[in-house]
C-alpha positions as MATLAB code, in Angstrom:
seq = 'XXXXXXXXXXXXXXXXXXXXXXXXXXXXXXXXXXXXXXXXXXXXXXXXXXXXXXXXXXXXXXXXXXXXXXXXXXXXXXXXXXXXXXXXXXXXXXXXXXXXXXXXXXXXXXXXXXXXXXXXXXXXXXXXXXXXXXXXXXXXXXXXXXXXXXXXXXXXXXXXXXXXXXXXXXXXXXXXXXXXXXXXXXXXXXXXXXXXXXXXXXXXXXXXXXXXXXXXXXXXXXXXXXXXXXXXXXXXXXXXXXXXXXXXXXXXXXXXXXXXXXXXXXXXXXXXXXXXXXXXXXXXXXX';
ca = [
     -47.646  -14.025  -45.395;
     -47.779  -17.104  -47.326;
     -44.462  -19.060  -49.029;
     -42.393  -15.992  -50.374;
     -43.407  -15.906  -54.175;
     -40.728  -16.007  -57.555;
     -39.559  -12.794  -58.178;
     -39.501  -13.744  -62.247;
     -43.432  -13.307  -61.772;
     -43.347  -10.481  -59.461;
     -41.478   -7.958  -61.951;
     -43.344   -9.273  -64.667;
     -46.596   -8.231  -63.135;
     -45.145   -4.527  -63.725;
     -46.098   -2.445  -65.578;
     -41.957   -1.628  -66.200;
     -40.965   -3.973  -67.140;
     -43.622   -5.987  -69.491;
     -41.912   -5.595  -72.330;
     -39.124   -8.148  -71.285;
     -38.945  -11.597  -72.687;
     -38.852  -14.502  -70.245;
     -35.733  -14.802  -70.633;
     -34.286  -12.071  -69.944;
     -36.981  -11.731  -67.459;
     -35.516  -14.420  -65.100;
     -32.011  -12.226  -66.245;
     -33.214   -9.564  -64.388;
     -34.917  -11.503  -61.338;
     -31.339  -13.367  -60.553;
     -30.280  -10.293  -59.280;
     -33.960   -9.377  -57.021;
     -34.464  -10.255  -53.132;
     -37.780  -10.334  -51.973;
     -38.542   -9.137  -48.463;
     -41.630   -8.964  -46.034;
     -42.532   -6.499  -43.799;
     -45.055   -7.010  -41.102;
     -47.287   -3.927  -39.897;
     -47.266   -0.901  -39.477;
     -43.230   -1.237  -40.591;
     -41.249    1.499  -42.862;
     -39.973    0.073  -46.193;
     -37.901    3.326  -46.643;
     -38.166    6.603  -45.307;
     -37.821    9.972  -45.889;
     -34.052   11.138  -46.587;
     -32.986    7.675  -46.599;
     -30.392    6.880  -49.313;
     -31.744    4.944  -52.052;
     -29.863    1.594  -53.217;
     -32.830    0.487  -55.354;
     -36.197   -0.540  -56.619;
     -38.856   -1.774  -54.724;
     -41.564   -3.478  -57.231;
     -44.963   -3.970  -54.938;
     -46.224   -7.795  -55.000;
     -48.836   -8.467  -52.075;
     -50.393   -5.788  -49.070;
     -50.745   -1.557  -49.687;
     -48.218    1.042  -48.831;
     -48.631    4.218  -47.316;
     -46.662    7.299  -49.322;
     -45.706   10.508  -46.382;
     -43.780   13.072  -45.770;
     -43.117   14.141  -42.035;
     -43.033   17.921  -40.658;
     -40.373   19.109  -37.721;
     -43.879   18.985  -35.941;
     -44.373   15.201  -36.721;
     -47.488   15.861  -38.672;
     -47.295   13.711  -41.432;
     -49.114   14.519  -44.779;
     -50.159   11.722  -47.807;
     -48.932   11.514  -50.951;
     -49.799    8.300  -52.444;
     -50.938    4.936  -51.863;
     -50.272    1.810  -53.557;
     -50.994   -1.569  -54.095;
     -49.341   -4.479  -55.454;
     -47.888   -3.738  -58.766;
     -46.929   -1.131  -58.187;
     -43.153    0.190  -58.485;
     -42.314    2.603  -55.038;
     -40.226    6.153  -55.478;
     -38.650    5.593  -59.699;
     -36.730    8.406  -58.998;
     -34.327    8.112  -56.515;
     -34.020    4.258  -57.727;
     -32.485    5.665  -60.954;
     -30.617    8.873  -59.614;
     -29.441    7.294  -56.179;
     -30.495   10.429  -54.260;
     -32.540    9.998  -51.106;
     -36.377    9.277  -50.654;
     -37.841   12.320  -50.921;
     -41.486   10.488  -49.090;
     -41.570    7.656  -46.345;
     -43.227    4.417  -47.267;
     -44.653    2.331  -45.107;
     -47.355   -1.260  -45.337;
     -50.429   -0.577  -43.108;
     -51.182   -4.457  -43.135;
     -47.957   -5.883  -43.883;
     -46.299   -6.307  -47.464;
     -43.700   -8.980  -49.417;
     -41.988   -7.075  -52.138;
     -39.441   -6.818  -54.853;
     -36.414   -5.200  -54.026;
     -33.842   -4.486  -57.559;
     -30.309   -3.127  -56.724;
     -29.663   -0.195  -58.100;
     -26.506   -1.683  -60.580;
     -29.465   -4.252  -62.158;
     -31.935   -1.420  -62.554;
     -29.406    0.896  -64.818;
     -28.651   -2.480  -66.927;
     -32.238   -3.742  -67.367;
     -32.668    0.014  -68.973;
     -31.039   -0.189  -71.786;
     -33.910   -2.112  -73.737;
     -36.379   -0.412  -75.243;
     -39.746   -1.046  -73.263;
     -38.017   -0.469  -70.233;
     -36.902    2.992  -70.936;
     -40.459    3.693  -72.332;
     -41.889    2.698  -68.593;
     -39.354    5.065  -66.909;
     -40.416    7.910  -68.689;
     -43.751    7.082  -68.389;
     -43.972    6.652  -64.705;
     -42.185    9.421  -64.027;
     -44.960   11.962  -66.060;
     -47.295    9.775  -64.379;
     -45.516   11.566  -60.578;
     -44.794   14.545  -61.642;
     -48.890   14.680  -62.886;
     -49.722   13.259  -59.275;
     -48.040   15.958  -58.175;
     -49.241   18.520  -60.111;
     -52.472   17.504  -59.279;
     -51.935   17.312  -55.443;
     -50.766   20.558  -55.580;
     -52.893   22.208  -57.439;
     -56.324   20.921  -54.993;
     -53.810   22.117  -52.364;
     -53.713   25.617  -53.290;
     -57.069   25.789  -54.573;
     -59.973   24.193  -52.955;
     -61.452   24.801  -49.517;
     -61.156   21.584  -47.190;
     -65.077   20.362  -48.169;
     -63.492   20.093  -51.744;
     -60.616   18.824  -50.996;
     -62.212   15.881  -49.472;
     -64.537   15.659  -52.495;
     -61.925   15.759  -54.956;
     -59.204   13.144  -53.134;
     -62.911   10.386  -52.589;
     -62.518   10.950  -56.611;
     -59.204   10.681  -57.143;
     -58.885    7.203  -55.030;
     -62.273    5.926  -56.664;
     -60.166    6.594  -60.144;
     -57.371    4.747  -59.227;
     -58.807    1.592  -57.282;
     -62.681    2.254  -58.135;
     -65.136   -0.872  -58.863;
     -68.172    0.308  -60.211;
     -71.479   -1.915  -59.740;
     -74.044   -1.860  -61.807;
     -75.979    0.211  -59.969;
     -73.937    3.322  -60.744;
     -72.155    3.601  -57.200;
     -68.632    2.929  -57.075;
     -66.230    0.868  -54.544;
     -62.652    1.984  -53.582;
     -61.270   -0.973  -53.582;
     -58.767   -0.009  -51.033;
     -59.289   -0.043  -47.190;
     -58.814    3.582  -45.351;
     -59.200    5.239  -42.008;
     -60.996    8.057  -41.717;
     -57.306    9.655  -40.442;
     -55.803    8.566  -44.533;
     -58.787   10.700  -45.670;
     -57.784   14.085  -43.791;
     -53.712   13.251  -44.192;
     -54.732   13.101  -48.599;
     -56.681   15.583  -48.415;
     -55.036   17.985  -46.791;
     -57.525   18.533  -43.624;
     -57.757   17.727  -40.190;
     -58.819   15.079  -38.743;
     -62.336   16.859  -37.168;
     -63.113   18.352  -40.767;
     -62.314   14.627  -42.585;
     -64.924   13.471  -40.029;
     -67.398   15.607  -40.862;
     -66.891   16.108  -44.056;
     -68.190   12.603  -44.625;
     -70.221   12.377  -41.952;
     -73.135   15.001  -44.065;
     -72.324   12.574  -47.008;
     -73.367    9.397  -45.598;
     -76.132   11.436  -43.880;
     -76.956   12.509  -47.330;
     -77.155    9.027  -49.013;
     -73.718   10.218  -51.665;
     -71.100    7.733  -49.538;
     -71.623    4.553  -47.281;
     -68.572    3.098  -45.316;
     -68.376   -0.176  -43.794;
     -64.930   -2.012  -42.634;
     -62.982    1.071  -43.518;
     -63.861    0.734  -47.239;
     -65.506    3.327  -48.728;
     -68.797    3.150  -51.815;
     -69.566    6.065  -53.055;
     -73.142    5.777  -54.194;
     -73.655    8.762  -56.873;
     -69.755    9.583  -57.925;
     -72.292   12.594  -60.131;
     -72.874   13.976  -56.310;
     -68.981   14.190  -55.561;
     -68.245   16.067  -59.249;
     -71.099   18.983  -59.218;
     -69.577   20.465  -56.172;
     -65.749   20.181  -56.812;
     -66.257   21.750  -60.291;
     -64.980   18.939  -62.293;
     -66.747   20.070  -65.468;
     -64.914   23.338  -65.304;
     -61.416   21.764  -63.967;
     -58.489   21.462  -65.758;
     -56.462   19.039  -64.276;
     -57.201   15.185  -65.388;
     -57.341   13.139  -62.978;
     -57.470   10.758  -65.085;
     -53.933    9.829  -65.255;
     -53.829    7.719  -62.243;
     -54.316    5.029  -65.031;
     -51.988    1.362  -64.454;
     -51.795    0.592  -67.921;
     -49.146    3.223  -69.461;
     -49.793    1.990  -73.261;
     -52.959    4.068  -73.123;
     -52.484    7.153  -72.116;
     -55.233    8.822  -73.749;
     -57.635    6.388  -71.975;
     -58.281    7.566  -68.216;
     -59.614    4.193  -67.412;
     -57.555    2.528  -64.875;
     -57.052   -1.432  -65.101;
     -58.390   -3.335  -62.589;
     -59.365   -6.400  -61.592;
     -63.300   -7.688  -62.260;
     -64.454   -8.114  -58.923;
     -68.232   -9.649  -58.175;
     -70.283   -6.122  -56.507;
     -73.488   -6.722  -54.614;
     -75.784   -4.280  -55.044;
     -78.766   -2.324  -52.748;
     -81.521   -5.039  -54.011;
     -78.806   -8.290  -52.361;
     -78.234   -8.894  -56.065;
     -74.977   -9.242  -57.565;
     -73.535   -8.028  -60.488;
     -70.551   -7.889  -61.850;
     -67.968   -4.984  -60.959;
     -66.032   -2.953  -63.601;
     -63.479    0.051  -63.271;
     -64.932    3.382  -62.968;
     -65.322    5.301  -65.574;
     -65.094    8.993  -64.938;
     -64.995   11.472  -67.797;
     -61.078   13.500  -68.522;
     -62.714   16.601  -66.503;
     -60.913   17.923  -69.872;
     -63.443   16.387  -72.177;
     -66.653   17.315  -70.230;
     -65.180   21.123  -70.580;
     -64.593   20.081  -74.566;
     -68.504   19.039  -74.327;
     -70.178   21.447  -72.654;
     -68.416   24.500  -74.313;
     -69.528   22.386  -77.682;
];
């Protein structure tokens, strides 16, 4: 995994602590430990007592529930810069989900006493409130989609939400989900069977709507997913997956610039995937 990073740098790149001064960050980082996890290793498990906050530096984390029968329900994916399970870190109650690193990860661990100490800063309090609101909205969206959409539309909605969270839009309008996803991942986060996810993705590929390569999904025509998903009529603001919590009115997630290759072989600068908020679309249709 390479050299162990400086926890001051790791915590400073997290939105939760972005408002702290350099001196305050150094003081906070003195309590943190950097911990590496090998692939497929659980970082924390559902029902385990929570002793502090995990901040993801590198790698990715898969959050999921496990039923009594052993079936997993994926509730989300997290990338570098994410603070994991803030609620349990604040109240000390057990984790409500499990978190695993599919490919290995490096995280900073901040004990609860240090988190409570730094909560005296207004910028941290604002960050805590914003992240808890974000997580609550994500839960509401996932619950509503699972109960109100049929299996095919659940897969469509999952792809669109992942595009909002991790999407890189190329000059030709296609969107690359910059996060490796297996068919099982898509099935679990959509709440459908593996067979259904495979069938829906195969249909989308056959009709030229998506393309997959090395577990990376590219949505070639987002509008052809949004229309059958009834996004314009939907009251769910899936733009809540933005990662800059100081910009609540902007549904665009903040992502690093990248280079995308179009179908003609030319390269074009990729930009964050911009999808009109469903509520904005609804207002436009009614105007």
